[in-house]
PDB file of N, CA, C and O in Angstrom:
ATOM      1  N   UNK A   1     -26.113  -7.126 -13.603  1.00  0.00           N
ATOM      2  CA  UNK A   1     -26.006  -7.549 -12.226  1.00  0.00           C
ATOM      3  C   UNK A   1     -24.927  -6.706 -11.546  1.00  0.00           C
ATOM      4  O   UNK A   1     -23.844  -6.516 -12.100  1.00  0.00           O
ATOM      5  N   UNK A   2     -25.211  -6.219 -10.389  1.00  0.00           N
ATOM      6  CA  UNK A   2     -24.263  -5.394  -9.644  1.00  0.00           C
ATOM      7  C   UNK A   2     -23.163  -6.261  -9.063  1.00  0.00           C
ATOM      8  O   UNK A   2     -23.390  -7.407  -8.675  1.00  0.00           O
ATOM      9  N   UNK A   3     -21.947  -5.685  -9.008  1.00  0.00           N
ATOM     10  CA  UNK A   3     -20.851  -6.455  -8.415  1.00  0.00           C
ATOM     11  C   UNK A   3     -20.821  -6.255  -6.903  1.00  0.00           C
ATOM     12  O   UNK A   3     -21.328  -5.259  -6.389  1.00  0.00           O
ATOM     13  N   UNK A   4     -20.240  -7.185  -6.219  1.00  0.00           N
ATOM     14  CA  UNK A   4     -20.130  -7.100  -4.766  1.00  0.00           C
ATOM     15  C   UNK A   4     -19.108  -6.024  -4.403  1.00  0.00           C
ATOM     16  O   UNK A   4     -18.091  -5.880  -5.083  1.00  0.00           O
ATOM     17  N   UNK A   5     -19.370  -5.275  -3.345  1.00  0.00           N
ATOM     18  CA  UNK A   5     -18.393  -4.283  -2.911  1.00  0.00           C
ATOM     19  C   UNK A   5     -17.076  -4.956  -2.538  1.00  0.00           C
ATOM     20  O   UNK A   5     -17.054  -6.027  -1.930  1.00  0.00           O
ATOM     21  N   UNK A   6     -15.991  -4.308  -2.913  1.00  0.00           N
ATOM     22  CA  UNK A   6     -14.681  -4.829  -2.553  1.00  0.00           C
ATOM     23  C   UNK A   6     -14.116  -5.833  -3.530  1.00  0.00           C
ATOM     24  O   UNK A   6     -13.008  -6.327  -3.324  1.00  0.00           O
ATOM     25  N   UNK A   7     -14.845  -6.153  -4.592  1.00  0.00           N
ATOM     26  CA  UNK A   7     -14.303  -7.101  -5.565  1.00  0.00           C
ATOM     27  C   UNK A   7     -13.416  -6.356  -6.550  1.00  0.00           C
ATOM     28  O   UNK A   7     -13.574  -5.154  -6.759  1.00  0.00           O
ATOM     29  N   UNK A   8     -12.497  -7.073  -7.141  1.00  0.00           N
ATOM     30  CA  UNK A   8     -11.529  -6.492  -8.056  1.00  0.00           C
ATOM     31  C   UNK A   8     -11.424  -7.386  -9.295  1.00  0.00           C
ATOM     32  O   UNK A   8     -10.403  -8.047  -9.485  1.00  0.00           O
ATOM     33  N   UNK A   9     -12.461  -7.417 -10.143  1.00  0.00           N
ATOM     34  CA  UNK A   9     -12.502  -8.391 -11.221  1.00  0.00           C
ATOM     35  C   UNK A   9     -11.429  -8.209 -12.282  1.00  0.00           C
ATOM     36  O   UNK A   9     -10.977  -9.201 -12.856  1.00  0.00           O
ATOM     37  N   UNK A  10     -11.012  -7.014 -12.559  1.00  0.00           N
ATOM     38  CA  UNK A  10     -10.051  -6.783 -13.624  1.00  0.00           C
ATOM     39  C   UNK A  10      -8.612  -6.750 -13.130  1.00  0.00           C
ATOM     40  O   UNK A  10      -7.690  -6.646 -13.939  1.00  0.00           O
ATOM     41  N   UNK A  11      -8.404  -6.835 -11.842  1.00  0.00           N
ATOM     42  CA  UNK A  11      -7.049  -6.786 -11.310  1.00  0.00           C
ATOM     43  C   UNK A  11      -6.429  -5.414 -11.457  1.00  0.00           C
ATOM     44  O   UNK A  11      -5.217  -5.290 -11.628  1.00  0.00           O
ATOM     45  N   UNK A  12      -7.258  -4.376 -11.391  1.00  0.00           N
ATOM     46  CA  UNK A  12      -6.763  -3.020 -11.581  1.00  0.00           C
ATOM     47  C   UNK A  12      -5.903  -2.555 -10.420  1.00  0.00           C
ATOM     48  O   UNK A  12      -5.001  -1.739 -10.610  1.00  0.00           O
ATOM     49  N   UNK A  13      -6.165  -3.056  -9.228  1.00  0.00           N
ATOM     50  CA  UNK A  13      -5.440  -2.631  -8.038  1.00  0.00           C
ATOM     51  C   UNK A  13      -4.938  -3.828  -7.253  1.00  0.00           C
ATOM     52  O   UNK A  13      -5.521  -4.912  -7.285  1.00  0.00           O
ATOM     53  N   UNK A  14      -3.841  -3.603  -6.550  1.00  0.00           N
ATOM     54  CA  UNK A  14      -3.310  -4.577  -5.607  1.00  0.00           C
ATOM     55  C   UNK A  14      -3.392  -3.910  -4.242  1.00  0.00           C
ATOM     56  O   UNK A  14      -3.127  -2.715  -4.118  1.00  0.00           O
ATOM     57  N   UNK A  15      -3.753  -4.667  -3.228  1.00  0.00           N
ATOM     58  CA  UNK A  15      -3.952  -4.106  -1.900  1.00  0.00           C
ATOM     59  C   UNK A  15      -2.774  -4.433  -0.986  1.00  0.00           C
ATOM     60  O   UNK A  15      -2.224  -5.533  -1.025  1.00  0.00           O
ATOM     61  N   UNK A  16      -2.400  -3.455  -0.163  1.00  0.00           N
ATOM     62  CA  UNK A  16      -1.282  -3.608   0.754  1.00  0.00           C
ATOM     63  C   UNK A  16      -1.690  -3.179   2.152  1.00  0.00           C
ATOM     64  O   UNK A  16      -2.496  -2.264   2.323  1.00  0.00           O
ATOM     65  N   UNK A  17      -1.121  -3.855   3.161  1.00  0.00           N
ATOM     66  CA  UNK A  17      -1.240  -3.431   4.550  1.00  0.00           C
ATOM     67  C   UNK A  17       0.037  -2.666   4.884  1.00  0.00           C
ATOM     68  O   UNK A  17       1.140  -3.116   4.575  1.00  0.00           O
ATOM     69  N   UNK A  18      -0.123  -1.514   5.513  1.00  0.00           N
ATOM     70  CA  UNK A  18       1.012  -0.658   5.846  1.00  0.00           C
ATOM     71  C   UNK A  18       1.081  -0.510   7.359  1.00  0.00           C
ATOM     72  O   UNK A  18       0.083  -0.185   8.003  1.00  0.00           O
ATOM     73  N   UNK A  19       2.260  -0.750   7.926  1.00  0.00           N
ATOM     74  CA  UNK A  19       2.482  -0.548   9.351  1.00  0.00           C
ATOM     75  C   UNK A  19       3.439   0.627   9.506  1.00  0.00           C
ATOM     76  O   UNK A  19       4.496   0.678   8.878  1.00  0.00           O
ATOM     77  N   UNK A  20       3.045   1.569  10.355  1.00  0.00           N
ATOM     78  CA  UNK A  20       3.827   2.785  10.561  1.00  0.00           C
ATOM     79  C   UNK A  20       4.691   2.680  11.802  1.00  0.00           C
ATOM     80  O   UNK A  20       4.502   1.787  12.628  1.00  0.00           O
ATOM     81  N   UNK A  21       5.644   3.603  11.931  1.00  0.00           N
ATOM     82  CA  UNK A  21       6.603   3.579  13.036  1.00  0.00           C
ATOM     83  C   UNK A  21       5.944   3.662  14.411  1.00  0.00           C
ATOM     84  O   UNK A  21       6.504   3.173  15.392  1.00  0.00           O
ATOM     85  N   UNK A  22       4.772   4.270  14.494  1.00  0.00           N
ATOM     86  CA  UNK A  22       4.088   4.379  15.790  1.00  0.00           C
ATOM     87  C   UNK A  22       3.253   3.135  16.109  1.00  0.00           C
ATOM     88  O   UNK A  22       2.566   3.093  17.129  1.00  0.00           O
ATOM     89  N   UNK A  23       3.314   2.125  15.238  1.00  0.00           N
ATOM     90  CA  UNK A  23       2.592   0.879  15.465  1.00  0.00           C
ATOM     91  C   UNK A  23       1.208   0.835  14.841  1.00  0.00           C
ATOM     92  O   UNK A  23       0.559  -0.211  14.851  1.00  0.00           O
ATOM     93  N   UNK A  24       0.745   1.960  14.296  1.00  0.00           N
ATOM     94  CA  UNK A  24      -0.574   1.962  13.665  1.00  0.00           C
ATOM     95  C   UNK A  24      -0.510   1.234  12.325  1.00  0.00           C
ATOM     96  O   UNK A  24       0.555   1.108  11.720  1.00  0.00           O
ATOM     97  N   UNK A  25      -1.656   0.764  11.880  1.00  0.00           N
ATOM     98  CA  UNK A  25      -1.739   0.012  10.633  1.00  0.00           C
ATOM     99  C   UNK A  25      -2.868   0.544   9.778  1.00  0.00           C
ATOM    100  O   UNK A  25      -3.938   0.875  10.287  1.00  0.00           O
ATOM    101  N   UNK A  26      -2.635   0.625   8.497  1.00  0.00           N
ATOM    102  CA  UNK A  26      -3.665   0.952   7.519  1.00  0.00           C
ATOM    103  C   UNK A  26      -3.776  -0.238   6.591  1.00  0.00           C
ATOM    104  O   UNK A  26      -2.794  -0.634   5.963  1.00  0.00           O
ATOM    105  N   UNK A  27      -4.956  -0.805   6.501  1.00  0.00           N
ATOM    106  CA  UNK A  27      -5.163  -1.995   5.688  1.00  0.00           C
ATOM    107  C   UNK A  27      -5.769  -1.638   4.337  1.00  0.00           C
ATOM    108  O   UNK A  27      -6.454  -0.628   4.178  1.00  0.00           O
ATOM    109  N   UNK A  28      -5.489  -2.500   3.381  1.00  0.00           N
ATOM    110  CA  UNK A  28      -6.069  -2.416   2.040  1.00  0.00           C
ATOM    111  C   UNK A  28      -5.781  -1.098   1.329  1.00  0.00           C
ATOM    112  O   UNK A  28      -6.677  -0.510   0.725  1.00  0.00           O
ATOM    113  N   UNK A  29      -4.544  -0.637   1.397  1.00  0.00           N
ATOM    114  CA  UNK A  29      -4.142   0.535   0.621  1.00  0.00           C
ATOM    115  C   UNK A  29      -4.049   0.106  -0.833  1.00  0.00           C
ATOM    116  O   UNK A  29      -3.361  -0.864  -1.150  1.00  0.00           O
ATOM    117  N   UNK A  30      -4.732   0.816  -1.718  1.00  0.00           N
ATOM    118  CA  UNK A  30      -4.798   0.441  -3.131  1.00  0.00           C
ATOM    119  C   UNK A  30      -3.616   1.005  -3.903  1.00  0.00           C
ATOM    120  O   UNK A  30      -3.276   2.181  -3.782  1.00  0.00           O
ATOM    121  N   UNK A  31      -2.997   0.141  -4.701  1.00  0.00           N
ATOM    122  CA  UNK A  31      -1.893   0.521  -5.571  1.00  0.00           C
ATOM    123  C   UNK A  31      -2.230  -0.009  -6.963  1.00  0.00           C
ATOM    124  O   UNK A  31      -2.608  -1.173  -7.099  1.00  0.00           O
ATOM    125  N   UNK A  32      -2.099   0.827  -8.006  1.00  0.00           N
ATOM    126  CA  UNK A  32      -2.395   0.341  -9.360  1.00  0.00           C
ATOM    127  C   UNK A  32      -1.508  -0.851  -9.735  1.00  0.00           C
ATOM    128  O   UNK A  32      -0.289  -0.802  -9.567  1.00  0.00           O
ATOM    129  N   UNK A  33      -2.122  -1.905 -10.236  1.00  0.00           N
ATOM    130  CA  UNK A  33      -1.390  -3.120 -10.597  1.00  0.00           C
ATOM    131  C   UNK A  33      -0.383  -2.865 -11.712  1.00  0.00           C
ATOM    132  O   UNK A  33       0.619  -3.573 -11.808  1.00  0.00           O
ATOM    133  N   UNK A  34      -0.630  -1.878 -12.547  1.00  0.00           N
ATOM    134  CA  UNK A  34       0.247  -1.623 -13.690  1.00  0.00           C
ATOM    135  C   UNK A  34       1.639  -1.140 -13.289  1.00  0.00           C
ATOM    136  O   UNK A  34       2.574  -1.259 -14.081  1.00  0.00           O
ATOM    137  N   UNK A  35       1.799  -0.601 -12.084  1.00  0.00           N
ATOM    138  CA  UNK A  35       3.130  -0.139 -11.684  1.00  0.00           C
ATOM    139  C   UNK A  35       3.941  -1.235 -10.997  1.00  0.00           C
ATOM    140  O   UNK A  35       5.117  -1.034 -10.692  1.00  0.00           O
ATOM    141  N   UNK A  36       3.327  -2.388 -10.752  1.00  0.00           N
ATOM    142  CA  UNK A  36       3.991  -3.489 -10.060  1.00  0.00           C
ATOM    143  C   UNK A  36       4.465  -4.533 -11.048  1.00  0.00           C
ATOM    144  O   UNK A  36       4.053  -4.544 -12.208  1.00  0.00           O
ATOM    145  N   UNK A  37       5.334  -5.409 -10.576  1.00  0.00           N
ATOM    146  CA  UNK A  37       5.807  -6.509 -11.398  1.00  0.00           C
ATOM    147  C   UNK A  37       7.180  -6.233 -11.968  1.00  0.00           C
ATOM    148  O   UNK A  37       7.863  -5.297 -11.551  1.00  0.00           O
ATOM    149  N   UNK A  38       7.573  -7.041 -12.909  1.00  0.00           N
ATOM    150  CA  UNK A  38       8.903  -6.896 -13.495  1.00  0.00           C
ATOM    151  C   UNK A  38       9.974  -7.245 -12.475  1.00  0.00           C
ATOM    152  O   UNK A  38       9.727  -8.005 -11.539  1.00  0.00           O
ATOM    153  N   UNK A  39      11.151  -6.694 -12.656  1.00  0.00           N
ATOM    154  CA  UNK A  39      12.265  -6.980 -11.758  1.00  0.00           C
ATOM    155  C   UNK A  39      12.063  -6.384 -10.369  1.00  0.00           C
ATOM    156  O   UNK A  39      12.567  -6.922  -9.384  1.00  0.00           O
ATOM    157  N   UNK A  40      11.326  -5.273 -10.286  1.00  0.00           N
ATOM    158  CA  UNK A  40      11.116  -4.601  -9.010  1.00  0.00           C
ATOM    159  C   UNK A  40      10.024  -5.243  -8.172  1.00  0.00           C
ATOM    160  O   UNK A  40       9.926  -4.962  -6.977  1.00  0.00           O
ATOM    161  N   UNK A  41       9.205  -6.093  -8.762  1.00  0.00           N
ATOM    162  CA  UNK A  41       8.088  -6.770  -8.095  1.00  0.00           C
ATOM    163  C   UNK A  41       7.194  -5.760  -7.375  1.00  0.00           C
ATOM    164  O   UNK A  41       6.566  -4.931  -8.034  1.00  0.00           O
ATOM    165  N   UNK A  42       7.118  -5.805  -6.035  1.00  0.00           N
ATOM    166  CA  UNK A  42       6.236  -4.908  -5.282  1.00  0.00           C
ATOM    167  C   UNK A  42       6.928  -3.631  -4.814  1.00  0.00           C
ATOM    168  O   UNK A  42       6.286  -2.797  -4.176  1.00  0.00           O
ATOM    169  N   UNK A  43       8.206  -3.453  -5.105  1.00  0.00           N
ATOM    170  CA  UNK A  43       8.953  -2.286  -4.622  1.00  0.00           C
ATOM    171  C   UNK A  43       8.330  -0.949  -5.033  1.00  0.00           C
ATOM    172  O   UNK A  43       8.340  -0.024  -4.220  1.00  0.00           O
ATOM    173  N   UNK A  44       7.781  -0.789  -6.261  1.00  0.00           N
ATOM    174  CA  UNK A  44       7.154   0.491  -6.619  1.00  0.00           C
ATOM    175  C   UNK A  44       5.971   0.865  -5.726  1.00  0.00           C
ATOM    176  O   UNK A  44       5.612   2.039  -5.643  1.00  0.00           O
ATOM    177  N   UNK A  45       5.364  -0.110  -5.062  1.00  0.00           N
ATOM    178  CA  UNK A  45       4.235   0.177  -4.167  1.00  0.00           C
ATOM    179  C   UNK A  45       4.676   1.086  -3.030  1.00  0.00           C
ATOM    180  O   UNK A  45       3.910   1.947  -2.596  1.00  0.00           O
ATOM    181  N   UNK A  46       5.893   0.910  -2.546  1.00  0.00           N
ATOM    182  CA  UNK A  46       6.402   1.723  -1.445  1.00  0.00           C
ATOM    183  C   UNK A  46       6.396   3.199  -1.822  1.00  0.00           C
ATOM    184  O   UNK A  46       5.899   4.032  -1.064  1.00  0.00           O
ATOM    185  N   UNK A  47       6.941   3.524  -2.980  1.00  0.00           N
ATOM    186  CA  UNK A  47       6.975   4.913  -3.435  1.00  0.00           C
ATOM    187  C   UNK A  47       5.586   5.479  -3.650  1.00  0.00           C
ATOM    188  O   UNK A  47       5.326   6.635  -3.316  1.00  0.00           O
ATOM    189  N   UNK A  48       4.698   4.679  -4.202  1.00  0.00           N
ATOM    190  CA  UNK A  48       3.329   5.122  -4.444  1.00  0.00           C
ATOM    191  C   UNK A  48       2.619   5.433  -3.130  1.00  0.00           C
ATOM    192  O   UNK A  48       1.941   6.454  -3.016  1.00  0.00           O
ATOM    193  N   UNK A  49       2.773   4.552  -2.133  1.00  0.00           N
ATOM    194  CA  UNK A  49       2.118   4.753  -0.837  1.00  0.00           C
ATOM    195  C   UNK A  49       2.735   5.935  -0.097  1.00  0.00           C
ATOM    196  O   UNK A  49       2.019   6.695   0.555  1.00  0.00           O
ATOM    197  N   UNK A  50       4.045   6.100  -0.189  1.00  0.00           N
ATOM    198  CA  UNK A  50       4.699   7.260   0.446  1.00  0.00           C
ATOM    199  C   UNK A  50       4.148   8.550  -0.146  1.00  0.00           C
ATOM    200  O   UNK A  50       3.882   9.505   0.584  1.00  0.00           O
ATOM    201  N   UNK A  51       3.978   8.584  -1.455  1.00  0.00           N
ATOM    202  CA  UNK A  51       3.435   9.786  -2.106  1.00  0.00           C
ATOM    203  C   UNK A  51       1.991  10.029  -1.674  1.00  0.00           C
ATOM    204  O   UNK A  51       1.607  11.175  -1.442  1.00  0.00           O
ATOM    205  N   UNK A  52       1.186   8.976  -1.562  1.00  0.00           N
ATOM    206  CA  UNK A  52      -0.182   9.112  -1.057  1.00  0.00           C
ATOM    207  C   UNK A  52      -0.172   9.700   0.345  1.00  0.00           C
ATOM    208  O   UNK A  52      -0.954  10.599   0.654  1.00  0.00           O
ATOM    209  N   UNK A  53       0.722   9.188   1.198  1.00  0.00           N
ATOM    210  CA  UNK A  53       0.811   9.678   2.580  1.00  0.00           C
ATOM    211  C   UNK A  53       1.187  11.161   2.622  1.00  0.00           C
ATOM    212  O   UNK A  53       0.664  11.913   3.444  1.00  0.00           O
ATOM    213  N   UNK A  54       2.093  11.580   1.736  1.00  0.00           N
ATOM    214  CA  UNK A  54       2.480  12.994   1.683  1.00  0.00           C
ATOM    215  C   UNK A  54       1.281  13.872   1.326  1.00  0.00           C
ATOM    216  O   UNK A  54       1.056  14.914   1.943  1.00  0.00           O
ATOM    217  N   UNK A  55       0.518  13.441   0.328  1.00  0.00           N
ATOM    218  CA  UNK A  55      -0.657  14.211  -0.087  1.00  0.00           C
ATOM    219  C   UNK A  55      -1.691  14.282   1.030  1.00  0.00           C
ATOM    220  O   UNK A  55      -2.269  15.342   1.273  1.00  0.00           O
ATOM    221  N   UNK A  56      -1.928  13.169   1.708  1.00  0.00           N
ATOM    222  CA  UNK A  56      -2.890  13.141   2.806  1.00  0.00           C
ATOM    223  C   UNK A  56      -2.419  14.041   3.940  1.00  0.00           C
ATOM    224  O   UNK A  56      -3.208  14.797   4.508  1.00  0.00           O
ATOM    225  N   UNK A  57      -1.139  13.960   4.268  1.00  0.00           N
ATOM    226  CA  UNK A  57      -0.587  14.778   5.348  1.00  0.00           C
ATOM    227  C   UNK A  57      -0.670  16.265   5.015  1.00  0.00           C
ATOM    228  O   UNK A  57      -0.968  17.084   5.885  1.00  0.00           O
ATOM    229  N   UNK A  58      -0.409  16.608   3.770  1.00  0.00           N
ATOM    230  CA  UNK A  58      -0.484  18.006   3.339  1.00  0.00           C
ATOM    231  C   UNK A  58      -1.902  18.546   3.495  1.00  0.00           C
ATOM    232  O   UNK A  58      -2.092  19.669   3.962  1.00  0.00           O
ATOM    233  N   UNK A  59      -2.886  17.760   3.110  1.00  0.00           N
ATOM    234  CA  UNK A  59      -4.277  18.188   3.205  1.00  0.00           C
ATOM    235  C   UNK A  59      -4.754  18.283   4.647  1.00  0.00           C
ATOM    236  O   UNK A  59      -5.592  19.122   4.980  1.00  0.00           O
ATOM    237  N   UNK A  60      -4.209  17.408   5.508  1.00  0.00           N
ATOM    238  CA  UNK A  60      -4.651  17.407   6.902  1.00  0.00           C
ATOM    239  C   UNK A  60      -3.842  18.348   7.786  1.00  0.00           C
ATOM    240  O   UNK A  60      -4.223  18.620   8.924  1.00  0.00           O
ATOM    241  N   UNK A  61      -2.730  18.844   7.261  1.00  0.00           N
ATOM    242  CA  UNK A  61      -1.896  19.752   8.045  1.00  0.00           C
ATOM    243  C   UNK A  61      -1.004  19.047   9.048  1.00  0.00           C
ATOM    244  O   UNK A  61      -0.481  19.684   9.963  1.00  0.00           O
ATOM    245  N   UNK A  62      -0.822  17.757   8.895  1.00  0.00           N
ATOM    246  CA  UNK A  62       0.039  16.976   9.787  1.00  0.00           C
ATOM    247  C   UNK A  62       1.241  16.467   9.003  1.00  0.00           C
ATOM    248  O   UNK A  62       1.222  16.419   7.773  1.00  0.00           O
ATOM    249  N   UNK A  63       2.279  16.090   9.728  1.00  0.00           N
ATOM    250  CA  UNK A  63       3.436  15.507   9.052  1.00  0.00           C
ATOM    251  C   UNK A  63       3.171  14.018   8.805  1.00  0.00           C
ATOM    252  O   UNK A  63       2.519  13.364   9.619  1.00  0.00           O
ATOM    253  N   UNK A  64       3.671  13.480   7.686  1.00  0.00           N
ATOM    254  CA  UNK A  64       3.422  12.060   7.397  1.00  0.00           C
ATOM    255  C   UNK A  64       4.208  11.166   8.351  1.00  0.00           C
ATOM    256  O   UNK A  64       5.307  11.513   8.782  1.00  0.00           O
ATOM    257  N   UNK A  65       3.635  10.022   8.671  1.00  0.00           N
ATOM    258  CA  UNK A  65       4.308   9.038   9.511  1.00  0.00           C
ATOM    259  C   UNK A  65       5.298   8.243   8.667  1.00  0.00           C
ATOM    260  O   UNK A  65       5.083   8.032   7.473  1.00  0.00           O
ATOM    261  N   UNK A  66       6.372   7.810   9.292  1.00  0.00           N
ATOM    262  CA  UNK A  66       7.337   6.949   8.614  1.00  0.00           C
ATOM    263  C   UNK A  66       6.767   5.537   8.525  1.00  0.00           C
ATOM    264  O   UNK A  66       6.160   5.042   9.476  1.00  0.00           O
ATOM    265  N   UNK A  67       6.965   4.900   7.387  1.00  0.00           N
ATOM    266  CA  UNK A  67       6.466   3.547   7.171  1.00  0.00           C
ATOM    267  C   UNK A  67       7.494   2.546   7.682  1.00  0.00           C
ATOM    268  O   UNK A  67       8.677   2.629   7.351  1.00  0.00           O
ATOM    269  N   UNK A  68       7.029   1.601   8.489  1.00  0.00           N
ATOM    270  CA  UNK A  68       7.905   0.552   9.010  1.00  0.00           C
ATOM    271  C   UNK A  68       7.948  -0.629   8.047  1.00  0.00           C
ATOM    272  O   UNK A  68       9.024  -1.140   7.737  1.00  0.00           O
ATOM    273  N   UNK A  69       6.770  -1.070   7.567  1.00  0.00           N
ATOM    274  CA  UNK A  69       6.736  -2.184   6.624  1.00  0.00           C
ATOM    275  C   UNK A  69       5.478  -2.126   5.770  1.00  0.00           C
ATOM    276  O   UNK A  69       4.462  -1.541   6.146  1.00  0.00           O
ATOM    277  N   UNK A  70       5.588  -2.756   4.604  1.00  0.00           N
ATOM    278  CA  UNK A  70       4.470  -2.853   3.659  1.00  0.00           C
ATOM    279  C   UNK A  70       4.338  -4.318   3.270  1.00  0.00           C
ATOM    280  O   UNK A  70       5.323  -4.954   2.894  1.00  0.00           O
ATOM    281  N   UNK A  71       3.116  -4.860   3.358  1.00  0.00           N
ATOM    282  CA  UNK A  71       2.870  -6.260   3.028  1.00  0.00           C
ATOM    283  C   UNK A  71       1.697  -6.348   2.070  1.00  0.00           C
ATOM    284  O   UNK A  71       0.647  -5.750   2.304  1.00  0.00           O
ATOM    285  N   UNK A  72       1.880  -7.093   0.994  1.00  0.00           N
ATOM    286  CA  UNK A  72       0.771  -7.321   0.073  1.00  0.00           C
ATOM    287  C   UNK A  72      -0.292  -8.125   0.792  1.00  0.00           C
ATOM    288  O   UNK A  72       0.022  -9.103   1.471  1.00  0.00           O
ATOM    289  N   UNK A  73      -1.552  -7.725   0.650  1.00  0.00           N
ATOM    290  CA  UNK A  73      -2.643  -8.443   1.289  1.00  0.00           C
ATOM    291  C   UNK A  73      -2.669  -9.866   0.734  1.00  0.00           C
ATOM    292  O   UNK A  73      -2.652 -10.073  -0.480  1.00  0.00           O
ATOM    293  N   UNK A  74      -2.709 -10.830   1.628  1.00  0.00           N
ATOM    294  CA  UNK A  74      -2.713 -12.226   1.235  1.00  0.00           C
ATOM    295  C   UNK A  74      -1.328 -12.840   1.146  1.00  0.00           C
ATOM    296  O   UNK A  74      -1.205 -14.053   0.975  1.00  0.00           O
ATOM    297  N   UNK A  75      -0.264 -12.019   1.260  1.00  0.00           N
ATOM    298  CA  UNK A  75       1.097 -12.545   1.212  1.00  0.00           C
ATOM    299  C   UNK A  75       1.473 -13.115   2.569  1.00  0.00           C
ATOM    300  O   UNK A  75       0.884 -12.754   3.588  1.00  0.00           O
ATOM    301  N   UNK A  76       2.444 -13.998   2.579  1.00  0.00           N
ATOM    302  CA  UNK A  76       2.912 -14.570   3.836  1.00  0.00           C
ATOM    303  C   UNK A  76       3.634 -13.491   4.639  1.00  0.00           C
ATOM    304  O   UNK A  76       4.286 -12.627   4.052  1.00  0.00           O
ATOM    305  N   UNK A  77       3.530 -13.521   5.974  1.00  0.00           N
ATOM    306  CA  UNK A  77       4.118 -12.473   6.821  1.00  0.00           C
ATOM    307  C   UNK A  77       5.610 -12.259   6.620  1.00  0.00           C
ATOM    308  O   UNK A  77       6.079 -11.137   6.809  1.00  0.00           O
ATOM    309  N   UNK A  78       6.379 -13.274   6.248  1.00  0.00           N
ATOM    310  CA  UNK A  78       7.814 -13.102   6.067  1.00  0.00           C
ATOM    311  C   UNK A  78       8.155 -12.369   4.771  1.00  0.00           C
ATOM    312  O   UNK A  78       9.326 -12.095   4.511  1.00  0.00           O
ATOM    313  N   UNK A  79       7.167 -12.051   3.969  1.00  0.00           N
ATOM    314  CA  UNK A  79       7.379 -11.348   2.701  1.00  0.00           C
ATOM    315  C   UNK A  79       7.198  -9.847   2.830  1.00  0.00           C
ATOM    316  O   UNK A  79       7.139  -9.155   1.813  1.00  0.00           O
ATOM    317  N   UNK A  80       7.106  -9.316   4.049  1.00  0.00           N
ATOM    318  CA  UNK A  80       6.916  -7.879   4.244  1.00  0.00           C
ATOM    319  C   UNK A  80       8.136  -7.119   3.763  1.00  0.00           C
ATOM    320  O   UNK A  80       9.275  -7.531   3.984  1.00  0.00           O
ATOM    321  N   UNK A  81       7.874  -5.991   3.097  1.00  0.00           N
ATOM    322  CA  UNK A  81       8.958  -5.108   2.658  1.00  0.00           C
ATOM    323  C   UNK A  81       9.311  -4.186   3.802  1.00  0.00           C
ATOM    324  O   UNK A  81       8.471  -3.424   4.279  1.00  0.00           O
ATOM    325  N   UNK A  82      10.541  -4.254   4.238  1.00  0.00           N
ATOM    326  CA  UNK A  82      11.000  -3.337   5.274  1.00  0.00           C
ATOM    327  C   UNK A  82      11.405  -2.039   4.604  1.00  0.00           C
ATOM    328  O   UNK A  82      12.117  -2.047   3.601  1.00  0.00           O
ATOM    329  N   UNK A  83      10.953  -0.930   5.155  1.00  0.00           N
ATOM    330  CA  UNK A  83      11.260   0.375   4.599  1.00  0.00           C
ATOM    331  C   UNK A  83      12.297   1.035   5.488  1.00  0.00           C
ATOM    332  O   UNK A  83      12.176   1.046   6.713  1.00  0.00           O
ATOM    333  N   UNK A  84      13.304   1.577   4.855  1.00  0.00           N
ATOM    334  CA  UNK A  84      14.359   2.242   5.632  1.00  0.00           C
ATOM    335  C   UNK A  84      14.268   3.728   5.535  1.00  0.00           C
ATOM    336  O   UNK A  84      15.080   4.437   6.129  1.00  0.00           O
TER     337      UNK A  84
END
């Protein structure tokens, strides 16, 4: 039986919403679940997403946008990670 698109049965990825300094938002950015947890909780997601943005910017020939906040999809709004 085929799985539904967008399902994550094995918990391989955790999804994050990213808000950039210009007010734009990218939803459902995938981060491997194996790099999260422990004492750092979701903090490693920030570095992973920043690196993804650098690679995308390099390929597109544009400079990467600064990230304002990162929120785990489904988390309460007050749990957003502020990026400095």
